[in-house]
N, C-alpha and C positions, 0 to 999 in steps of 0.2 A: 539475497541474506552476503552475495561475496561485494557487492557497494560498501554496502553496511559493515561489513569486516574490512576491506581497506578503506575506509572511511571516506569514499566517493562522497562532494559536496552536494555532488545531484541529490543525496540523500540524507545526508547531517546538514548540510544549508549551513554550514559555519563561516564557510568564505568562497566565491565565487568561482565556480569552474571557469578551469585554463585548459586552454586548446589540446591536453595530457589529459584531462581530467574526461575528457568529451569522449577519445581514442579510446581511454581504455575502459567506459562507462557502453562503448558500442559494443566491444570487444567481448567483452562480461552479457550481454542482453545479447547475445546475436549467438550461444553458444549454451547447448545442454547440459544440465549439473556435470557428465564422465568427462565432456568435451575442458568445462571447467576446473576441476582435478587436477586431470593433464595437462591443463597449460601451465596450473601454478609448479606444479612436479617438472615438467619440464623443461621449466623456463618458459614455450614455445608462446608464449606470451610475448614477452618481451618484441622477439620478430615480428609478429602482426601488429601490433600495438605501435613501431616504429613505422611498421609500413601505413599504413593509417593513418599515421601523424606526419610521413609523406606529400600523400596521396591528398592529402586535408590540407596542403600546400595549394593547391591548386583550387580551392573550391571555396564558398565565405563562410567557415567554422562559427561565427557568430551566428548568424540564421541556423545554422544547424545546431548548437545548441539549446536558442529559440524552439524547433520543431523536437529537439530528445526533452529538453523539460516541456512541453506539451504534454507528447507522449506517455514521461512516466506518468505526470499529473490524472491525463487518461485513464493510466490503467491504474492508479491511483485508489480511483471513486472507493464508496464502500453505499451499501444499503441503507437506508433508513431502517433503522430498528430500532425495537421499544425491549427494554428488557424486562421480565420479572426476579423477583428475590426469591434463590433456591436454598431451600433450607439446607445447613451444613454449606454454603460452598461458601470459599476464602477468594481472595484476588490471588492471581499468581504474578509473582516476582521474578520470572524467569524473562530474556528476551521475547517479545512481544513475534517478529520469524520466528524463533526457533518453537516455538507454543503450536506453531501455525502448524510447521512443521511436524509437529512433534502429535495432532490430532489429526491431518489428514491422513498420518499411517495408522493411529493408532483406532481410528471412526470409519473412515473409507478403503481404511488394509491396502494404500499406495506401498512401496516401497521408496525407499528413501532418496531415490533416484526418482520416480515418477512424480510425489511431494516435489523436491526441488524445482522441478518441470514444468508444475504446474502456475501457470500465468499467475500473480500478484492480484488482480484483479478478481480471477476465478476462484482462487483460493479462497480469500475471502465468501463470498456469495456460496462457497459449499460448507464453510462452517457456518456460515449463518443460516442455513442450509440446514445441517446438524444441531445446531441450536436450536434452531423452531421446533423440528421434532422433537426434542429433550422436552422443551417446554420454557427452554430457560431465555428466549429471546421469539418473536415476531416481527414479518414483515411489514411497518407502514406501506400502508396503502394507498394511491389520492386522495381518493379521498376522506381517507382517517387525516392527514396533512389536513387538507383545507379546511375540515371541522372541527380542528386544534387551532389554527390561526386564526378562525374566526371566534372561536370561544374563548383566545388571549383580546382581540380587540372589544371585546364582553366586558369584560373582565376591569380592562385598562380603561376606558369610559364610564362604568362602573365605580371604578377607584377613583376615577376624577370628578366626576358628580359629586360623589363622597365627599373630597375635598374641597366642594367651591360650598357646601351644603354644611360645614362647621362652617366657615369665614364665614 
């Protein structure tokens, strides 16, 4: 959420990340929520980010950026889900990360700090499990995914054969 709040290019994808962006993102990702808030409040983050910036000049920061992008991509992986139509439900218009925080707090009884300290990938799976328990979605098994791919290929073949018969 903090990387989103400060419009980090690692999250927004709006521009190529620079070395300072990498330093800030590393600083954010290695802190708990309470440490993040304190670092922003008392500006200690500036001193630590400057240290990372200075220390990083001794290293290959472009390779570090690639490694960090891989780290983020792996942490953002989501389960394959199917969604059921739930009577009376409506889509939410709030920020997805804020929604996730609220669900973790209201459904799993986490404090705000615990919700914010939950790794993103874990939060996704927790929320999906809650959704499955409530009947709004379910995890797609490997067998179901394979069966779906087979059915899709068969449908496409039938469409192709039907198109040839008409001509």
